[in-house]
Every structure is written in structure tokens, then in C-alpha cells.
C-alpha positions in Angstrom: 11.9 -14.1 -18.0 9.0 -12.6 -16.0 10.4 -13.8 -12.7 13.7 -12.1 -13.6 11.8 -8.8 -14.2 9.9 -9.1 -10.9 13.1 -9.9 -8.9 14.9 -7.1 -10.7 12.1 -4.7 -9.6 12.8 -5.5 -6.0 16.6 -5.1 -6.5 15.9 -1.7 -8.1 13.9 -0.6 -5.1 16.6 -1.8 -2.7 19.3 0.0 -4.8 17.3 3.2 -4.7 16.5 3.0 -1.0 19.1 0.8 0.8 17.4 1.6 4.1 14.3 -0.4 3.0 13.9 -3.3 5.5 13.4 -6.1 2.9 13.4 -6.9 -0.8 9.6 -7.6 -0.7 9.1 -4.1 0.7 11.4 -2.7 -1.9 9.3 -4.2 -4.7 6.6 -1.4 -4.8 9.4 1.2 -4.6 11.1 -0.3 -7.6 7.8 -0.6 -9.5 7.0 3.1 -8.9 10.5 4.2 -9.8 10.7 2.3 -13.1 7.2 3.4 -14.2 8.1 7.0 -13.5 11.4 6.5 -15.4 9.4 5.4 -18.5 7.2 8.5 -18.3 10.2 10.8 -17.9 12.0 9.1 -20.7 9.0 9.7 -22.9 8.8 13.4 -22.0 12.6 13.7 -22.7 12.2 11.7 -26.0 14.5 8.9 -24.8 13.5 5.6 -26.5 12.4 2.7 -24.4 14.4 -0.5 -24.5 15.3 -3.3 -22.2 18.8 -2.0 -21.5 18.1 1.7 -21.8 15.7 1.2 -18.9 17.7 -1.2 -16.8 21.1 0.2 -17.6 20.9 3.2 -15.1 19.8 0.8 -12.4 22.8 -1.5 -13.0 25.1 1.6 -12.6 23.2 2.6 -9.4 23.5 -0.8 -7.9 27.2 -0.9 -8.8 27.7 2.5 -7.1 25.8 1.3 -4.0 28.0 -1.8 -3.7 31.1 0.2 -4.2 30.1 2.7 -1.5 29.3 -0.2 0.8 25.5 -0.7 0.6 24.3 -2.7 3.7 24.5 -6.3 2.7 21.3 -8.3 2.7 21.2 -11.1 5.3 18.8 -14.0 4.8 16.4 -14.3 7.7 17.4 -17.0 10.1 15.4 -20.2 9.9 13.2 -20.5 13.1 10.9 -23.3 13.9 7.4 -21.8 14.6 6.0 -22.2 18.0 2.9 -24.4 18.3 0.6 -21.3 18.6 2.0 -20.1 15.2 1.2 -23.2 13.2 -2.6 -22.7 12.7 -2.3 -19.2 11.2 0.6 -20.3 9.0 -1.3 -23.3 7.7 -4.4 -21.1 7.1 -2.3 -18.6 5.2 -0.8 -21.3 3.1 -4.2 -22.8 2.2 -5.5 -19.4 1.2 -2.6 -18.7 -1.1 -2.4 -22.1 -2.7 -6.1 -22.2 -3.3 -5.7 -19.2 -5.6 -2.7 -20.5 -7.6 -4.7 -22.5 -10.2 -7.1 -19.7 -10.7 -4.4 -17.1 -11.1 -2.3 -19.2 -13.6 -5.2 -20.7 -15.7 -7.6 -17.7 -15.9 -7.0 -14.9 -18.3 -7.8 -11.3 -17.5 -11.5 -11.4 -17.0 -12.6 -8.1 -15.4 -13.6 -5.0 -17.3 -11.3 -2.4 -15.8 -8.3 -4.7 -16.0 -8.9 -5.4 -19.7 -10.1 -2.0 -20.9 -8.2 0.4 -18.6 -5.1 -0.7 -16.7 -3.6 -3.5 -18.9 -5.0 -1.9 -22.1 -3.0 1.2 -21.4 0.1 -0.9 -20.7 -0.2 -2.7 -24.0 -0.9 0.4 -25.9 2.2 2.1 -24.5 4.3 -0.9 -25.2 3.1 -1.4 -28.8 3.5 2.3 -29.6 6.8 2.6 -27.8 5.4 5.8 -26.2 2.5 7.2 -24.1 1.9 9.9 -26.7 -0.3 8.1 -29.2 -2.7 6.8 -26.6 -2.9 10.0 -24.5 -3.2 12.1 -27.7 -6.4 10.2 -28.6 -7.6 9.4 -25.1 -11.1 10.6 -25.8 -11.5 7.7 -28.3 -11.1 5.1 -25.6 -13.2 3.9 -22.7 -10.5 3.9 -20.1 -10.1 6.8 -17.7 -7.0 8.5 -19.1 -6.7 10.9 -16.1 -5.7 8.1 -13.8 -2.0 8.1 -12.8 0.2 5.6 -14.6 2.1 3.5 -12.1 0.3 0.2 -12.9 0.0 0.6 -16.7 3.6 1.8 -17.1 4.9 -1.0 -14.8 3.0 -3.5 -17.0 4.8 -1.8 -20.0 8.1 -2.4 -18.3 7.2 -6.1 -17.9 6.2 -6.2 -21.6 9.5 -4.6 -22.6 11.5 -7.1 -20.6 9.4 -10.1 -22.0 9.6 -8.8 -25.6 5.8 -9.2 -26.0 2.5 -8.0 -24.5 2.0 -11.0 -22.3 -1.1 -10.5 -20.2 -0.6 -13.7 -18.3 2.8 -12.6 -17.2 1.7 -9.0 -16.2 -1.2 -10.5 -14.1 1.5 -11.4 -11.6 2.0 -7.8 -10.6 -1.1 -7.8 -8.3 -0.1 -11.0 -6.3 3.4 -9.5 -6.0 2.0 -6.3 -4.5 0.0 -8.6 -2.1 3.2 -10.3 -1.1 4.7 -6.9 -0.4 1.7 -5.9 1.6 1.9 -9.0 3.8 5.6 -8.6 4.3 5.2 -5.0 5.3 2.3 -5.7 7.6 4.3 -8.5 9.4 7.3 -6.2 9.7 5.3 -3.4 11.3 3.4 -5.6 13.7 6.6 -7.6 14.6 8.4 -4.3 15.2 6.2 -3.6 18.3 4.8 -7.0 19.1 5.7 -10.7 19.5 6.2 -13.0 16.6 3.1 -15.0 17.5 1.0 -11.8 17.3 2.6 -10.7 14.0 2.0 -14.2 12.4 -1.6 -14.4 13.6 -2.7 -10.9 12.4 -0.9 -11.3 9.1 -2.9 -14.5 8.5 -6.0 -12.6 9.5 -5.2 -10.0 6.9 -4.8 -12.7 4.3 -8.1 -14.2 5.4 -10.0 -11.0 4.7 -11.9 -12.1 1.6 -11.8 -8.9 -0.3 -8.1 -8.4 0.3 -7.1 -11.7 -1.4 -10.0 -11.5 -3.9 -8.9 -8.2 -5.2 -5.3 -9.3 -5.6 -6.2 -12.5 -7.5 -9.6 -12.2 -9.1 -9.1 -8.5 -9.9 -5.5 -9.0 -11.0 -4.5 -6.1 -13.2 -6.4 -3.5 -11.1 -4.6 -0.9 -9.1 -6.4 -1.5 -5.7 -3.8 -3.8 -4.2 -1.1 -1.3 -5.1 -3.0 1.5 -3.4 -3.5 -0.7 -0.4 0.3 -1.2 0.0 0.8 2.6 0.0 -2.2 3.2 2.4 -0.8 0.6 4.8 3.0 1.3 4.7 2.8 5.1 4.6 1.0 5.5 8.0 2.9 2.5 9.4 6.2 4.2 8.9 4.8 7.6 9.9 3.7 6.1 13.2 7.2 4.6 13.6 8.7 8.0 13.0 6.2 9.6 15.5 7.4 7.0 18.1 11.1 6.8 17.4 12.0 9.9 15.4 14.2 8.0 12.8 14.7 9.8 9.5 14.6 6.5 7.7 11.0 5.9 8.8 10.0 9.5 7.8 11.5 9.0 4.3 9.7 5.7 3.8 6.4 7.1 5.0 6.5 10.0 2.6 7.8 7.7 -0.2 4.9 5.2 0.2 2.4 8.1 0.3 3.9 9.4 -3.0 3.5 5.9 -4.4 -0.2 6.0 -3.6 -0.5 9.3 -5.4 1.2 7.9 -8.5 -1.1 5.0 -8.5 -4.7 6.3 -8.4 -6.6 9.5 -7.7 -7.7 8.6 -4.2 -4.0 8.0 -3.4 -3.4 11.8 -4.0 -6.1 12.6 -1.4 -4.3 10.1 1.0 -0.9 11.8 0.3 -2.4 15.2 1.4 -3.5 13.8 4.7 -0.3 11.9 5.3 1.8 14.9 4.4 -0.2 17.2 6.6 0.4 15.0 9.6 4.1 14.8 8.8 4.4 18.6 8.3 2.5 19.5 11.5 4.7 17.1 13.5 7.9 18.7 12.0 6.6 22.2 13.0 5.5 21.1 16.4 8.9 19.5 17.2 10.7 22.4 15.5 12.6 20.1 13.2 14.5 22.3 10.7 16.7 19.6 9.3 16.8 20.2 5.5 16.5 16.4 4.8 13.0 16.2 6.2 11.7 19.2 4.3 13.3 18.2 1.0 11.8 14.8 1.4 8.4 16.1 2.4 8.2 18.3 -0.8 10.4 16.4 -3.2 9.0 12.9 -3.1 5.4 14.0 -3.6 6.6 16.3 -6.3 8.2 13.4 -8.2 4.9 11.6 -8.0 2.7 14.5 -9.1 4.7 16.9 -11.3 5.8 14.7 -14.2 2.2 13.3 -14.6 0.7 16.8 -14.4 3.1 18.0 -17.1 2.1 15.0 -19.3 -1.6 15.6 -18.7 -1.2 19.3 -19.7 0.9 18.4 -22.7 -1.6 15.9 -24.1 -4.7 17.7 -22.9 -5.9 15.0 -20.6 -9.1 16.0 -18.7 -11.3 14.1 -16.3 -14.0 12.4 -18.4 -17.7 12.9 -18.0 -17.8 16.1 -15.9 -21.0 16.4 -14.0 -23.4 19.2 -14.7 -23.9 21.7 -11.9 -27.4 20.4 -11.0 -26.3 16.7 -10.8 -23.2 17.7 -8.8 -25.3 19.7 -6.3 -27.6 16.7 -5.9 -24.7 14.3 -5.3 -22.9 16.6 -2.9 -26.1 17.0 -0.8 -26.1 13.2 -0.4 -22.6 13.2 1.1 -23.7 12.2 4.6 -26.0 9.4 3.5 -23.3 8.1 1.3 -20.7 8.3 4.1 -23.1 6.3 6.3 -23.5 3.7 3.6 -19.7 3.4 3.3 -19.2 3.0 7.1 -22.0 0.5 7.4 -20.5 -1.6 4.6 -17.1 -1.4 6.3 -18.5 -2.8 9.5 -20.4 -5.6 7.7 -18.8 -8.8 9.2 -19.5 -10.9 6.2 -17.4 -8.6 4.0 -14.4 -7.4 6.1 -14.7 -9.7 9.1 -13.6 -8.0 12.3 -11.2 -5.5 10.7 -13.0 -2.3 11.4 -14.6 -3.3 14.7 -11.1 -4.2 16.0 -9.8 -0.8 15.1 -12.7 0.8 17.0 -11.9 -1.3 20.1 -8.2 -0.4 19.7 -9.0 3.3 19.7 -11.1 3.0 22.9 -8.6 0.8 24.8 -5.2 1.9 23.4 -4.4 3.6 26.7 -4.9 0.3 28.6 -2.4 -1.3 26.2 0.2 1.3 27.2 0.0 3.3 24.0 0.0 7.1 23.9 -1.7 9.6 21.7 0.7 8.9 18.8 -1.2 5.6 18.1 -4.2 7.7 16.9 -2.2 8.6 13.7 -3.3 5.2 12.3 -7.1 5.5 12.9 -7.0 9.2 11.9 -5.7 8.3 8.5 -8.3 5.5 8.2 -11.0 8.1 8.9 -9.4 10.6 6.5 -9.3 8.0 3.7 -13.0 7.0 4.3 -14.0 10.7 4.1 -12.0 11.1 0.9 -13.5 8.0 -0.7 -16.9 9.3 0.0 -16.0 12.7 -1.6 -14.8 10.9 -4.7 -18.1 9.1 -4.9 -20.3 12.1 -4.6 -18.2 14.2 -7.1 -17.7 11.3 -9.6 -18.7 11.5 -13.2 -21.2 8.6 -13.2 -24.3 7.5 -11.4 -23.7 7.5 -7.6 -25.5 4.3 -6.8 -23.9 2.4 -9.7 -20.5 3.6 -8.7 -20.9 2.5 -5.1 -22.4 -0.9 -6.0 -19.6 -1.7 -8.5 -16.5 -0.5 -6.5 -17.1 -0.1 -2.8 -15.8 -3.5 -1.9 -12.6 -2.9 -3.8 -12.1 0.6 -2.4 -12.6 -0.4 1.2 -10.1 -3.2 0.6 -7.5 -0.4 0.1 -8.2 0.8 3.7 -8.7 -2.6 5.4 -5.0 -3.5 5.9 -4.4 -0.1 7.7 -7.4 -0.6 9.9 -6.2 -4.1 10.9 -2.8 -2.7 11.6 -4.2 -0.4 14.2 -5.9 -3.4 15.9 -2.8 -5.5 15.6 -0.5 -2.8 17.2 -2.9 -2.3 20.1 -3.3 -6.0 20.7 0.4 -6.6 20.4 1.1 -3.9 23.0 -1.5 -5.2 25.4 -0.3 -8.8 25.0 3.3 -7.7 25.5 2.5 -5.7 28.6 0.6 -8.7 30.0 3.5 -11.0 29.4 6.0 -8.5 31.0 3.8 -8.1 34.0 3.5 -11.8 34.5 7.2 -12.3 34.1 8.2 -9.7 36.7 5.5 -10.4 39.2 7.2 -11.1 42.5 6.7 -14.4 44.0 4.5 -14.5 47.0 6.5 -15.4 50.0 4.8 -17.6 52.5 5.7 -17.1 56.1 6.2 -20.1 58.3 4.2 -20.2 61.4 6.5 -20.7 64.4 5.9 -23.8 66.4 4.6 -23.4 69.9 6.8 -24.5 72.7 5.5 -27.6 74.4 
């Protein structure tokens, strides 16, 4: 049953956004949409049930098919080249090494048990978000966090007919699969297959990326990482090629980040600002762009803001003015600590150094200034994470020590994407140059007459 629900989520996302390149990429779209649907149902006093939730999606899918939705074509089977086998084998080893752990171990991390999955179970057992949110001050979980992950877990419980933690744990690996598919798609879009396969395996080989997806299953960090990766990736595609589909997917994934976690809202602000500035600079007055720029973030923010206002949800543990002043004055030392940790090779390998090299050498790879959209949003998110730390409601040192690895794992895929795009462009330019290099003609020396 759980596999049906997970597959149905991807179908929902594809029915909602037929332009989405693949079903794996449509999975986070479907998860965000169905979780938002549960919240809106609750605000409208519509009861939750398997078919009351799925029914509208069946109708939408039928409408799409009737209107001629683009048919999905299975990817063609291609025998990998010899250079692609090592990264493919490495990726398979990493994934299969986690399978026994993921299937045998229960939820074993505090935030997964007491925050994200606890909310999902409470919502499912109550049949509503109201009882939990109305008594949020009695619980340890941060009630002010957005609800994509808890309400998507609730959807899985509704489909299963029970609050099955072991089934809901699969949502984190599914978001990881979506991230890998999206990363490969973006790199392959501008680079060779060998480069795309190699860098996708490198992403999977970043310890904290796969560790967060499996060991911290039930957390929201992998979901945020998908949004932080795909939003700028599609925004860069729109900057380069100007397709509305890329613009819509960029803003959509940014909105998914805001509906997942508070730092996702900060990310959406930066992404939306870059999109808006570009629209104004290019004098794009097409109503579709502006409705998308305002409407999709509104869907992610407004219903949850209404619910928070309705149930009186406030950020827990507000800092006193004196402590807040002390923390804010430590912003720059905290930022330095965050950056130093990002560049620690034993934690994130070469992810962030590769991005730095890409920024310095992107011109030599034949890329123009548009490439800087990717590192700019990496810097923006690092600055935002630091601000969240220094204005947080708990001890600064404890918060950094307990969460910095996870938080940087949200940004690492985007940083590696920058390095992959630059390397792919450089590699492609080198291949092209070698292919068109004119053959050197050798002149025959005329024989002397005897």
C-alpha cells in the first residue's frame, strides 16, 4: 500500500504540472500539493479520507488525459560507457549499503520522533490539525514550522489506514531519489552524460547528504535540499533560455522550500528577488510570469499564515533583548564558523571548494554572468542560515553543534551543481575544440632534379 501512495504522489505532481521533466521530479510537487490540500480541507472543514483526498486528483488526471497531456515515454536503455561504470557502481554500493538500516531501524532521532512524525501522527489520529495546534504549547515540537513533511506523512497514514512510522520513513529516501534525478537532469541538460553520471555519484557520495536522508529519515532537511537545488537550477535555465516552463518550475520549487521549513522562506525571498529583477530588466510584462511569481509563493505562505493566526501559533522561546543583542553581535564570527565548516573536506568533500573554483574559472569554460545565479543563491542561503542561528530561541553554540551538518546538507547539492555545470561546460568546449581542430597538412618537399 505504501508504494502505491508514493507512486500516486508522483502521478499527482505530474498531473498538476505536466511540463515537469520526469515522475521523480514530480514527486516533491505532488507531496507539497497534497499536504497543502489537507491544510485547506481542514480550514474549510472538509473531512479527511482516502477518496476525499485522492478523488480530485483522479478527476484532474482524467482531464489532463482528455485534453491530451504529454505522454510519458520510458527512457531508452543505453549501455553505459566504460568511464560511467565506476561512478554507477559507487552509487549503487552507497544506496544498497543503506537499505538494511533504513528497513530495520525504527525512527531513532529526536526531531523525527517528537516533531515531524509526531505531528503527522497527531493530525492523522485527530483527523484534523486543530487539536494539536490548539494545544501546541503543551508539546516539545516547534509548532511554528511549516507543515509539508508532517501533513504528507499524514497523507501516507490516511492511505495506509494506520500511523505506520516504518512506512512514513520512506519519504526521506524518496526525496533523495528526486534530488538525484533532478541533479542529473540539470547537469545533463548542459553537459555530457559522463559528466552528469560522475557528478551525480559525487553528490550521493557526500556523507551528510545520504546520512541525512537515511539516518535522519523523517526530518525535513532532504526536502529543503530538493527545493534549494531545483529552484536555482530551473531559474538558471530560465536565465539562459527564457522558457516559461523553467520559470514556473523555479518559483514552484522555491515555494516548496517555504512550505517545508523556515529557512526555506528566506530562500524563496532571494529566489523571487532574482526572478523579479530579471523580469523588470528584460521588461517582461507577460501576465503568466507575474501571476506565477506572486501566486505560487502565496499558496505556500498564506494558508499556513491563516492557520497560525487562527490557532495562535507563535515562535517558541522568544529571546530577551539582551540575549538577542549578544547573539546578533556574534553574527560575523558565526558566519566564519559556518563557512569554515562548509569547506572542511572530511564533512562535505570538495563540494564547496569546487564551487569556488567554478566561480573563478567560469569564463574560461565559456559561461557568462548568468552562471553566477547559482553561487549567489548559495551565498544568500549561507547568510540566511547564519541569521537564523543568531536570532534563534536557544543557545547559539548548542544549536550550531546539533544542526550545522544537516543545515549545510541542504545547500551542498546546489553548490555541487555550480561546479558540475562549469566543469561540464569546460569539458564540452574542450571536446568540441578537439573535434573541429583542422588537421595539420604536411607539405611534400619537391625532389631536386638530378
